[in-house]
C-alpha positions in Angstrom: 140.6 33.5 201.8 144.1 32.8 202.5 145.9 29.7 201.2 148.5 30.0 203.6 148.0 28.9 207.2 148.9 31.5 210.5 150.7 28.1 211.2 153.1 27.6 208.2 156.5 29.9 208.7 157.3 31.2 205.1 160.9 31.1 206.3 160.9 27.4 206.2 159.8 26.6 203.0 162.4 28.9 201.4 165.3 27.3 203.7 164.0 24.1 202.2 164.2 25.1 198.7 167.8 26.5 199.3 169.1 23.3 201.0 167.7 21.7 197.8 169.1 24.2 195.3 172.3 23.9 197.2 172.2 20.1 196.9 171.9 20.1 193.2 174.8 22.4 192.6 176.9 20.7 194.6 176.9 17.8 191.9 177.3 20.1 188.9 180.5 19.7 186.9 182.2 22.7 186.2 185.6 24.8 185.7 187.5 25.9 189.1 188.9 29.5 189.1 192.6 28.5 188.3 190.9 26.7 184.8 188.9 29.2 183.7 191.7 31.9 184.2 193.9 29.8 182.2 191.0 29.5 179.4 190.0 33.1 179.4 193.6 34.2 179.1 194.4 32.3 176.0 190.6 33.1 175.0 191.9 36.6 174.9 195.3 36.5 173.4 193.3 34.7 170.4 190.7 37.1 170.0 193.8 39.9 169.9 195.4 37.8 167.4 191.9 37.8 165.5 192.0 34.0 165.5 189.0 33.4 167.3 185.7 35.7 167.6 183.4 33.9 170.2 182.8 31.4 172.7 180.2 29.1 174.6 180.7 27.7 178.0 178.3 24.3 178.7 177.7 22.4 181.7 176.8 18.9 180.8 176.2 16.1 183.5 180.0 14.5 183.3 181.5 17.4 181.9 181.9 21.2 181.5 183.2 22.2 177.9 184.6 25.6 176.6 183.8 25.8 173.0 185.6 28.5 170.6 184.5 29.7 167.3 186.7 30.9 164.9 186.7 33.5 162.0 
């Protein structure tokens, strides 16, 4: 016995799921390409100098955070 009706188009369900996901992503706080490029350029220089070792990126509800970890 199948749980899917012959009248149901599975692509409609997938399209609805994509639209819901796109709506959630549009409200997300992120870094834009220029911001991230500047941050990663600085990070690379500091790693090369031996000052920084690792990083983390967090996307919170109201802000995006780039954290660095020193030696």
